[in-house]
PQR file of N, CA, C, O and H, with PARSE charges and radii, in Angstrom:
ATOM      1  N   MET A   1      41.314  18.807  -3.805 -0.4000 1.5000
ATOM      2  CA  MET A   1      40.483  17.802  -4.460 -0.0000 2.0000
ATOM      3  C   MET A   1      39.809  16.904  -3.415  0.5500 1.7000
ATOM      4  O   MET A   1      38.651  16.519  -3.574 -0.5500 1.4000
ATOM      5  N   GLY A   2      40.534  16.578  -2.359 -0.4000 1.5000
ATOM      6  CA  GLY A   2      39.962  15.723  -1.325 -0.0000 2.0000
ATOM      7  C   GLY A   2      38.821  16.402  -0.588  0.5500 1.7000
ATOM      8  O   GLY A   2      37.841  15.756  -0.220 -0.5500 1.4000
ATOM      9  H   GLY A   2      41.475  16.891  -2.230  0.4000 1.0000
ATOM     10  N   ASP A   3      38.950  17.715  -0.371 -0.4000 1.5000
ATOM     11  CA  ASP A   3      37.871  18.452   0.295 -0.0000 2.0000
ATOM     12  C   ASP A   3      36.603  18.441  -0.546  0.5500 1.7000
ATOM     13  O   ASP A   3      35.502  18.287  -0.017 -0.5500 1.4000
ATOM     14  H   ASP A   3      39.746  18.240  -0.670  0.4000 1.0000
ATOM     15  N   LEU A   4      36.758  18.603  -1.854 -0.4000 1.5000
ATOM     16  CA  LEU A   4      35.600  18.597  -2.749 -0.0000 2.0000
ATOM     17  C   LEU A   4      34.915  17.236  -2.730  0.5500 1.7000
ATOM     18  O   LEU A   4      33.687  17.162  -2.674 -0.5500 1.4000
ATOM     19  H   LEU A   4      37.652  18.728  -2.284  0.4000 1.0000
ATOM     20  N   LEU A   5      35.685  16.175  -2.777 -0.4000 1.5000
ATOM     21  CA  LEU A   5      35.102  14.831  -2.734 -0.0000 2.0000
ATOM     22  C   LEU A   5      34.390  14.584  -1.403  0.5500 1.7000
ATOM     23  O   LEU A   5      33.320  13.977  -1.371 -0.5500 1.4000
ATOM     24  H   LEU A   5      36.682  16.235  -2.823  0.4000 1.0000
ATOM     25  N   PHE A   6      34.980  15.051  -0.319 -0.4000 1.5000
ATOM     26  CA  PHE A   6      34.348  14.885   0.988 -0.0000 2.0000
ATOM     27  C   PHE A   6      33.032  15.641   1.061  0.5500 1.7000
ATOM     28  O   PHE A   6      32.060  15.121   1.609 -0.5500 1.4000
ATOM     29  H   PHE A   6      35.850  15.544  -0.346  0.4000 1.0000
ATOM     30  N   GLN A   7      32.975  16.858   0.523 -0.4000 1.5000
ATOM     31  CA  GLN A   7      31.734  17.632   0.524 -0.0000 2.0000
ATOM     32  C   GLN A   7      30.670  16.958  -0.326  0.5500 1.7000
ATOM     33  O   GLN A   7      29.507  16.895   0.073 -0.5500 1.4000
ATOM     34  H   GLN A   7      33.764  17.280   0.079  0.4000 1.0000
ATOM     35  N   LEU A   8      31.050  16.457  -1.484 -0.4000 1.5000
ATOM     36  CA  LEU A   8      30.093  15.758  -2.345 -0.0000 2.0000
ATOM     37  C   LEU A   8      29.560  14.505  -1.655  0.5500 1.7000
ATOM     38  O   LEU A   8      28.362  14.226  -1.693 -0.5500 1.4000
ATOM     39  H   LEU A   8      31.995  16.508  -1.808  0.4000 1.0000
ATOM     40  N   PHE A   9      30.456  13.761  -1.031 -0.4000 1.5000
ATOM     41  CA  PHE A   9      30.042  12.559  -0.317 -0.0000 2.0000
ATOM     42  C   PHE A   9      29.094  12.897   0.834  0.5500 1.7000
ATOM     43  O   PHE A   9      28.093  12.213   1.046 -0.5500 1.4000
ATOM     44  H   PHE A   9      31.430  13.987  -1.001  0.4000 1.0000
ATOM     45  N   SER A  10      29.421  13.960   1.575 -0.4000 1.5000
ATOM     46  CA  SER A  10      28.571  14.377   2.692 -0.0000 2.0000
ATOM     47  C   SER A  10      27.185  14.793   2.199  0.5500 1.7000
ATOM     48  O   SER A  10      26.177  14.450   2.815 -0.5500 1.4000
ATOM     49  H   SER A  10      30.234  14.516   1.403  0.4000 1.0000
ATOM     50  N   MET A  11      27.136  15.523   1.101 -0.4000 1.5000
ATOM     51  CA  MET A  11      25.846  15.937   0.547 -0.0000 2.0000
ATOM     52  C   MET A  11      25.032  14.734   0.082  0.5500 1.7000
ATOM     53  O   MET A  11      23.821  14.678   0.296 -0.5500 1.4000
ATOM     54  H   MET A  11      27.956  15.802   0.600  0.4000 1.0000
ATOM     55  N   LEU A  12      25.697  13.779  -0.550 -0.4000 1.5000
ATOM     56  CA  LEU A  12      24.993  12.583  -1.006 -0.0000 2.0000
ATOM     57  C   LEU A  12      24.428  11.790   0.176  0.5500 1.7000
ATOM     58  O   LEU A  12      23.326  11.248   0.090 -0.5500 1.4000
ATOM     59  H   LEU A  12      26.681  13.824  -0.723  0.4000 1.0000
ATOM     60  N   VAL A  13      25.166  11.723   1.257 -0.4000 1.5000
ATOM     61  CA  VAL A  13      24.689  11.018   2.450 -0.0000 2.0000
ATOM     62  C   VAL A  13      23.455  11.727   3.011  0.5500 1.7000
ATOM     63  O   VAL A  13      22.477  11.072   3.372 -0.5500 1.4000
ATOM     64  H   VAL A  13      26.061  12.163   1.327  0.4000 1.0000
ATOM     65  N   MET A  14      23.494  13.043   3.086 -0.4000 1.5000
ATOM     66  CA  MET A  14      22.341  13.793   3.608 -0.0000 2.0000
ATOM     67  C   MET A  14      21.117  13.626   2.714  0.5500 1.7000
ATOM     68  O   MET A  14      20.007  13.424   3.205 -0.5500 1.4000
ATOM     69  H   MET A  14      24.289  13.574   2.794  0.4000 1.0000
ATOM     70  N   VAL A  15      21.322  13.709   1.403 -0.4000 1.5000
ATOM     71  CA  VAL A  15      20.214  13.519   0.461 -0.0000 2.0000
ATOM     72  C   VAL A  15      19.674  12.092   0.577  0.5500 1.7000
ATOM     73  O   VAL A  15      18.467  11.869   0.485 -0.5500 1.4000
ATOM     74  H   VAL A  15      22.224  13.872   1.004  0.4000 1.0000
ATOM     75  N   GLY A  16      20.560  11.148   0.776 -0.4000 1.5000
ATOM     76  CA  GLY A  16      20.128   9.756   0.941 -0.0000 2.0000
ATOM     77  C   GLY A  16      19.263   9.573   2.174  0.5500 1.7000
ATOM     78  O   GLY A  16      18.252   8.873   2.116 -0.5500 1.4000
ATOM     79  H   GLY A  16      21.541  11.329   0.852  0.4000 1.0000
ATOM     80  N   PHE A  17      19.639  10.188   3.292 -0.4000 1.5000
ATOM     81  CA  PHE A  17      18.831  10.090   4.509 -0.0000 2.0000
ATOM     82  C   PHE A  17      17.451  10.689   4.303  0.5500 1.7000
ATOM     83  O   PHE A  17      16.451  10.110   4.727 -0.5500 1.4000
ATOM     84  H   PHE A  17      20.461  10.756   3.339  0.4000 1.0000
ATOM     85  N   VAL A  18      17.391  11.843   3.655 -0.4000 1.5000
ATOM     86  CA  VAL A  18      16.098  12.488   3.399 -0.0000 2.0000
ATOM     87  C   VAL A  18      15.246  11.613   2.480  0.5500 1.7000
ATOM     88  O   VAL A  18      14.046  11.457   2.708 -0.5500 1.4000
ATOM     89  H   VAL A  18      18.203  12.313   3.310  0.4000 1.0000
ATOM     90  N   THR A  19      15.856  11.050   1.454 -0.4000 1.5000
ATOM     91  CA  THR A  19      15.124  10.195   0.517 -0.0000 2.0000
ATOM     92  C   THR A  19      14.583   8.957   1.219  0.5500 1.7000
ATOM     93  O   THR A  19      13.432   8.578   0.999 -0.5500 1.4000
ATOM     94  H   THR A  19      16.831  11.177   1.269  0.4000 1.0000
ATOM     95  N   VAL A  20      15.379   8.335   2.044 -0.4000 1.5000
ATOM     96  CA  VAL A  20      14.936   7.145   2.779 -0.0000 2.0000
ATOM     97  C   VAL A  20      13.805   7.506   3.736  0.5500 1.7000
ATOM     98  O   VAL A  20      12.839   6.753   3.860 -0.5500 1.4000
ATOM     99  H   VAL A  20      16.314   8.643   2.222  0.4000 1.0000
ATOM    100  N   PHE A  21      13.912   8.637   4.410 -0.4000 1.5000
ATOM    101  CA  PHE A  21      12.858   9.071   5.337 -0.0000 2.0000
ATOM    102  C   PHE A  21      11.547   9.295   4.593  0.5500 1.7000
ATOM    103  O   PHE A  21      10.491   8.859   5.052 -0.5500 1.4000
ATOM    104  H   PHE A  21      14.696   9.248   4.309  0.4000 1.0000
ATOM    105  N   ILE A  22      11.607   9.973   3.449 -0.4000 1.5000
ATOM    106  CA  ILE A  22      10.387  10.223   2.667 -0.0000 2.0000
ATOM    107  C   ILE A  22       9.807   8.905   2.167  0.5500 1.7000
ATOM    108  O   ILE A  22       8.589   8.727   2.188 -0.5500 1.4000
ATOM    109  H   ILE A  22      12.465  10.327   3.077  0.4000 1.0000
ATOM    110  N   TYR A  23      10.647   7.983   1.719 -0.4000 1.5000
ATOM    111  CA  TYR A  23      10.172   6.687   1.234 -0.0000 2.0000
ATOM    112  C   TYR A  23       9.456   5.913   2.345  0.5500 1.7000
ATOM    113  O   TYR A  23       8.394   5.334   2.117 -0.5500 1.4000
ATOM    114  H   TYR A  23      11.636   8.128   1.701  0.4000 1.0000
ATOM    115  N   ILE A  24      10.037   5.907   3.540 -0.4000 1.5000
ATOM    116  CA  ILE A  24       9.414   5.212   4.668 -0.0000 2.0000
ATOM    117  C   ILE A  24       8.083   5.857   5.023  0.5500 1.7000
ATOM    118  O   ILE A  24       7.110   5.153   5.291 -0.5500 1.4000
ATOM    119  H   ILE A  24      10.899   6.378   3.726  0.4000 1.0000
ATOM    120  N   LEU A  25       8.024   7.173   5.029 -0.4000 1.5000
ATOM    121  CA  LEU A  25       6.796   7.890   5.343 -0.0000 2.0000
ATOM    122  C   LEU A  25       5.701   7.580   4.331  0.5500 1.7000
ATOM    123  O   LEU A  25       4.564   7.309   4.715 -0.5500 1.4000
ATOM    124  H   LEU A  25       8.815   7.745   4.811  0.4000 1.0000
ATOM    125  N   VAL A  26       6.028   7.618   3.058 -0.4000 1.5000
ATOM    126  CA  VAL A  26       5.036   7.349   2.007 -0.0000 2.0000
ATOM    127  C   VAL A  26       4.557   5.903   2.077  0.5500 1.7000
ATOM    128  O   VAL A  26       3.360   5.648   1.938 -0.5500 1.4000
ATOM    129  H   VAL A  26       6.952   7.838   2.746  0.4000 1.0000
ATOM    130  N   SER A  27       5.455   4.963   2.287 -0.4000 1.5000
ATOM    131  CA  SER A  27       5.040   3.564   2.356 -0.0000 2.0000
ATOM    132  C   SER A  27       4.160   3.320   3.581  0.5500 1.7000
ATOM    133  O   SER A  27       3.217   2.532   3.509 -0.5500 1.4000
ATOM    134  H   SER A  27       6.427   5.171   2.400  0.4000 1.0000
ATOM    135  N   TYR A  28       4.450   3.978   4.697 -0.4000 1.5000
ATOM    136  CA  TYR A  28       3.605   3.845   5.886 -0.0000 2.0000
ATOM    137  C   TYR A  28       2.217   4.402   5.628  0.5500 1.7000
ATOM    138  O   TYR A  28       1.227   3.797   6.040 -0.5500 1.4000
ATOM    139  H   TYR A  28       5.216   4.618   4.755  0.4000 1.0000
ATOM    140  N   LEU A  29       2.125   5.536   4.961 -0.4000 1.5000
ATOM    141  CA  LEU A  29       0.819   6.130   4.668 -0.0000 2.0000
ATOM    142  C   LEU A  29       0.026   5.254   3.709  0.5500 1.7000
ATOM    143  O   LEU A  29      -1.191   5.138   3.851 -0.5500 1.4000
ATOM    144  H   LEU A  29       2.929   6.027   4.627  0.4000 1.0000
ATOM    145  N   ASN A  30       0.687   4.639   2.740 -0.4000 1.5000
ATOM    146  CA  ASN A  30      -0.014   3.753   1.812 -0.0000 2.0000
ATOM    147  C   ASN A  30      -0.531   2.514   2.531  0.5500 1.7000
ATOM    148  O   ASN A  30      -1.632   2.049   2.236 -0.5500 1.4000
ATOM    149  H   ASN A  30       1.676   4.733   2.625  0.4000 1.0000
ATOM    150  N   ARG A  31       0.232   1.976   3.458 -0.4000 1.5000
ATOM    151  CA  ARG A  31      -0.212   0.804   4.217 -0.0000 2.0000
ATOM    152  C   ARG A  31      -1.427   1.134   5.066  0.5500 1.7000
ATOM    153  O   ARG A  31      -2.353   0.328   5.163 -0.5500 1.4000
ATOM    154  H   ARG A  31       1.127   2.353   3.697  0.4000 1.0000
ATOM    155  N   SER A  32      -1.435   2.303   5.677 -0.4000 1.5000
ATOM    156  CA  SER A  32      -2.562   2.668   6.533 -0.0000 2.0000
ATOM    157  C   SER A  32      -3.825   2.846   5.707  0.5500 1.7000
ATOM    158  O   SER A  32      -4.915   2.531   6.185 -0.5500 1.4000
ATOM    159  H   SER A  32      -0.684   2.958   5.598  0.4000 1.0000
ATOM    160  N   LYS A  33      -3.709   3.343   4.481 -0.4000 1.5000
ATOM    161  CA  LYS A  33      -4.880   3.482   3.608 -0.0000 2.0000
ATOM    162  C   LYS A  33      -5.415   2.104   3.224  0.5500 1.7000
ATOM    163  O   LYS A  33      -6.627   1.889   3.217 -0.5500 1.4000
ATOM    164  H   LYS A  33      -2.824   3.600   4.093  0.4000 1.0000
ATOM    165  N   LYS A  34      -4.516   1.171   2.905 -0.4000 1.5000
ATOM    166  CA  LYS A  34      -4.942  -0.167   2.516 -0.0000 2.0000
ATOM    167  C   LYS A  34      -5.632  -0.872   3.672  0.5500 1.7000
ATOM    168  O   LYS A  34      -6.650  -1.535   3.476 -0.5500 1.4000
ATOM    169  H   LYS A  34      -3.532   1.346   2.911  0.4000 1.0000
ATOM    170  N   SER A  35      -5.098  -0.736   4.856 -0.4000 1.5000
ATOM    171  CA  SER A  35      -5.696  -1.422   5.993 -0.0000 2.0000
ATOM    172  C   SER A  35      -7.059  -0.825   6.321  0.5500 1.7000
ATOM    173  O   SER A  35      -7.952  -1.548   6.763 -0.5500 1.4000
ATOM    174  H   SER A  35      -4.271  -0.197   5.015  0.4000 1.0000
ATOM    175  N   SER A  36      -7.236   0.470   6.117 -0.4000 1.5000
ATOM    176  CA  SER A  36      -8.542   1.072   6.406 -0.0000 2.0000
ATOM    177  C   SER A  36      -9.581   0.599   5.392  0.5500 1.7000
ATOM    178  O   SER A  36     -10.742   0.414   5.755 -0.5500 1.4000
ATOM    179  H   SER A  36      -6.511   1.057   5.758  0.4000 1.0000
ATOM    180  N   THR A  37      -9.197   0.398   4.136 -0.4000 1.5000
ATOM    181  CA  THR A  37     -10.166  -0.090   3.160 -0.0000 2.0000
ATOM    182  C   THR A  37     -10.522  -1.543   3.456  0.5500 1.7000
ATOM    183  O   THR A  37     -11.672  -1.944   3.278 -0.5500 1.4000
ATOM    184  H   THR A  37      -8.253   0.548   3.840  0.4000 1.0000
ATOM    185  N   ILE A  38      -9.566  -2.322   3.898 -0.4000 1.5000
ATOM    186  CA  ILE A  38      -9.854  -3.712   4.258 -0.0000 2.0000
ATOM    187  C   ILE A  38     -10.792  -3.748   5.461  0.5500 1.7000
ATOM    188  O   ILE A  38     -11.719  -4.556   5.507 -0.5500 1.4000
ATOM    189  H   ILE A  38      -8.631  -1.996   4.043  0.4000 1.0000
ATOM    190  N   GLU A  39     -10.546  -2.866   6.437 -0.4000 1.5000
ATOM    191  CA  GLU A  39     -11.428  -2.812   7.602 -0.0000 2.0000
ATOM    192  C   GLU A  39     -12.834  -2.416   7.202  0.5500 1.7000
ATOM    193  O   GLU A  39     -13.804  -2.960   7.731 -0.5500 1.4000
ATOM    194  H   GLU A  39      -9.792  -2.210   6.400  0.4000 1.0000
ATOM    195  N   ASP A  40     -12.963  -1.473   6.271 -0.4000 1.5000
ATOM    196  CA  ASP A  40     -14.284  -1.066   5.802 -0.0000 2.0000
ATOM    197  C   ASP A  40     -15.007  -2.224   5.122  0.5500 1.7000
ATOM    198  O   ASP A  40     -16.205  -2.419   5.326 -0.5500 1.4000
ATOM    199  H   ASP A  40     -12.175  -1.031   5.841  0.4000 1.0000
ATOM    200  N   LYS A  41     -14.287  -2.983   4.325 -0.4000 1.5000
ATOM    201  CA  LYS A  41     -14.896  -4.134   3.652 -0.0000 2.0000
ATOM    202  C   LYS A  41     -15.337  -5.180   4.669  0.5500 1.7000
ATOM    203  O   LYS A  41     -16.421  -5.750   4.542 -0.5500 1.4000
ATOM    204  H   LYS A  41     -13.313  -2.825   4.159  0.4000 1.0000
ATOM    205  N   LEU A  42     -14.509  -5.435   5.669 -0.4000 1.5000
ATOM    206  CA  LEU A  42     -14.881  -6.415   6.688 -0.0000 2.0000
ATOM    207  C   LEU A  42     -16.099  -5.946   7.477  0.5500 1.7000
ATOM    208  O   LEU A  42     -16.971  -6.751   7.805 -0.5500 1.4000
ATOM    209  H   LEU A  42     -13.629  -4.972   5.771  0.4000 1.0000
ATOM    210  N   ASP A  43     -16.165  -4.658   7.781 -0.4000 1.5000
ATOM    211  CA  ASP A  43     -17.340  -4.126   8.470 -0.0000 2.0000
ATOM    212  C   ASP A  43     -18.597  -4.322   7.635  0.5500 1.7000
ATOM    213  O   ASP A  43     -19.652  -4.666   8.169 -0.5500 1.4000
ATOM    214  H   ASP A  43     -15.456  -4.005   7.515  0.4000 1.0000
ATOM    215  N   ARG A  44     -18.491  -4.109   6.346 -0.4000 1.5000
ATOM    216  CA  ARG A  44     -19.644  -4.291   5.442 -0.0000 2.0000
ATOM    217  C   ARG A  44     -20.069  -5.768   5.420  0.5500 1.7000
ATOM    218  O   ARG A  44     -21.264  -6.062   5.444 -0.5500 1.4000
ATOM    219  H   ARG A  44     -17.634  -3.830   5.912  0.4000 1.0000
ATOM    220  N   ILE A  45     -19.127  -6.673   5.375 -0.4000 1.5000
ATOM    221  CA  ILE A  45     -19.446  -8.106   5.378 -0.0000 2.0000
ATOM    222  C   ILE A  45     -20.149  -8.484   6.673  0.5500 1.7000
ATOM    223  O   ILE A  45     -21.123  -9.236   6.657 -0.5500 1.4000
ATOM    224  H   ILE A  45     -18.156  -6.434   5.355  0.4000 1.0000
ATOM    225  N   ILE A  46     -19.664  -7.971   7.785 -0.4000 1.5000
ATOM    226  CA  ILE A  46     -20.284  -8.267   9.082 -0.0000 2.0000
ATOM    227  C   ILE A  46     -21.711  -7.746   9.114  0.5500 1.7000
ATOM    228  O   ILE A  46     -22.610  -8.426   9.609 -0.5500 1.4000
ATOM    229  H   ILE A  46     -18.873  -7.360   7.798  0.4000 1.0000
ATOM    230  N   GLU A  47     -21.926  -6.543   8.589 -0.4000 1.5000
ATOM    231  CA  GLU A  47     -23.282  -5.986   8.544 -0.0000 2.0000
ATOM    232  C   GLU A  47     -24.208  -6.868   7.715  0.5500 1.7000
ATOM    233  O   GLU A  47     -25.344  -7.127   8.112 -0.5500 1.4000
ATOM    234  H   GLU A  47     -21.196  -5.991   8.187  0.4000 1.0000
ATOM    235  N   LEU A  48     -23.729  -7.327   6.572 -0.4000 1.5000
ATOM    236  CA  LEU A  48     -24.556  -8.187   5.716 -0.0000 2.0000
ATOM    237  C   LEU A  48     -24.877  -9.511   6.401  0.5500 1.7000
ATOM    238  O   LEU A  48     -25.999 -10.006   6.299 -0.5500 1.4000
ATOM    239  H   LEU A  48     -22.806  -7.117   6.249  0.4000 1.0000
ATOM    240  N   LEU A  49     -23.906 -10.084   7.094 -0.4000 1.5000
ATOM    241  CA  LEU A  49     -24.151 -11.334   7.810 -0.0000 2.0000
ATOM    242  C   LEU A  49     -25.166 -11.142   8.926  0.5500 1.7000
ATOM    243  O   LEU A  49     -26.015 -12.005   9.150 -0.5500 1.4000
ATOM    244  H   LEU A  49     -22.994  -9.683   7.178  0.4000 1.0000
ATOM    245  N   GLU A  50     -25.083 -10.022   9.624 -0.4000 1.5000
ATOM    246  CA  GLU A  50     -26.051  -9.745  10.688 -0.0000 2.0000
ATOM    247  C   GLU A  50     -27.447  -9.549  10.119  0.5500 1.7000
ATOM    248  O   GLU A  50     -28.430  -9.966  10.732 -0.5500 1.4000
ATOM    249  H   GLU A  50     -24.394  -9.322   9.442  0.4000 1.0000
ATOM    250  N   GLN A  51     -27.544  -8.924   8.961 -0.4000 1.5000
ATOM    251  CA  GLN A  51     -28.844  -8.748   8.321 -0.0000 2.0000
ATOM    252  C   GLN A  51     -29.438 -10.093   7.920  0.5500 1.7000
ATOM    253  O   GLN A  51     -30.645 -10.300   8.048 -0.5500 1.4000
ATOM    254  H   GLN A  51     -26.746  -8.586   8.463  0.4000 1.0000
ATOM    255  N   GLU A  52     -28.605 -11.002   7.440 -0.4000 1.5000
ATOM    256  CA  GLU A  52     -29.077 -12.338   7.061 -0.0000 2.0000
ATOM    257  C   GLU A  52     -29.588 -13.091   8.287  0.5500 1.7000
ATOM    258  O   GLU A  52     -30.601 -13.785   8.198 -0.5500 1.4000
ATOM    259  H   GLU A  52     -27.625 -10.833   7.336  0.4000 1.0000
ATOM    260  N   ARG A  53     -28.923 -12.970   9.407 -0.4000 1.5000
ATOM    261  CA  ARG A  53     -29.347 -13.647  10.630 -0.0000 2.0000
ATOM    262  C   ARG A  53     -30.707 -13.114  11.104  0.5500 1.7000
ATOM    263  O   ARG A  53     -31.542 -13.875  11.592 -0.5500 1.4000
ATOM    264  H   ARG A  53     -28.101 -12.405   9.479  0.4000 1.0000
ATOM    265  N   LYS A  54     -30.913 -11.835  10.959 -0.4000 1.5000
ATOM    266  CA  LYS A  54     -32.171 -11.236  11.386 -0.0000 2.0000
ATOM    267  C   LYS A  54     -33.323 -11.704  10.501  0.5500 1.7000
ATOM    268  O   LYS A  54     -34.446 -11.830  10.990 -0.5500 1.4000
ATOM    269  H   LYS A  54     -30.234 -11.217  10.562  0.4000 1.0000
ATOM    270  N   LYS A  55     -33.087 -11.962   9.235 -0.4000 1.5000
ATOM    271  CA  LYS A  55     -34.114 -12.409   8.309 -0.0000 2.0000
ATOM    272  C   LYS A  55     -34.553 -13.829   8.652  0.5500 1.7000
ATOM    273  O   LYS A  55     -35.712 -14.184   8.434 -0.5500 1.4000
ATOM    274  H   LYS A  55     -32.175 -11.860   8.838  0.4000 1.0000
ATOM    275  N   GLU A  56     -33.663 -14.632   9.174 -0.4000 1.5000
ATOM    276  CA  GLU A  56     -33.983 -16.035   9.473 -0.0000 2.0000
ATOM    277  C   GLU A  56     -34.756 -16.112  10.708  0.5500 1.7000
ATOM    278  O   GLU A  56     -35.127 -17.205  11.136 -0.5500 1.4000
ATOM    279  H   GLU A  56     -32.722 -14.344   9.351  0.4000 1.0000
TER
END
């Protein structure tokens, strides 16, 4: 009975590590997408401001 519990515990630990790794990877990818959209918006704002300066 103890061997079975140890195997189950070991499997749960391994599955937990894989789950945590996937969660960290997905959250990192989502952050990089958000930051790229913010950078794109800031670039657009800068372009508009430069266009306004040229008009004056």
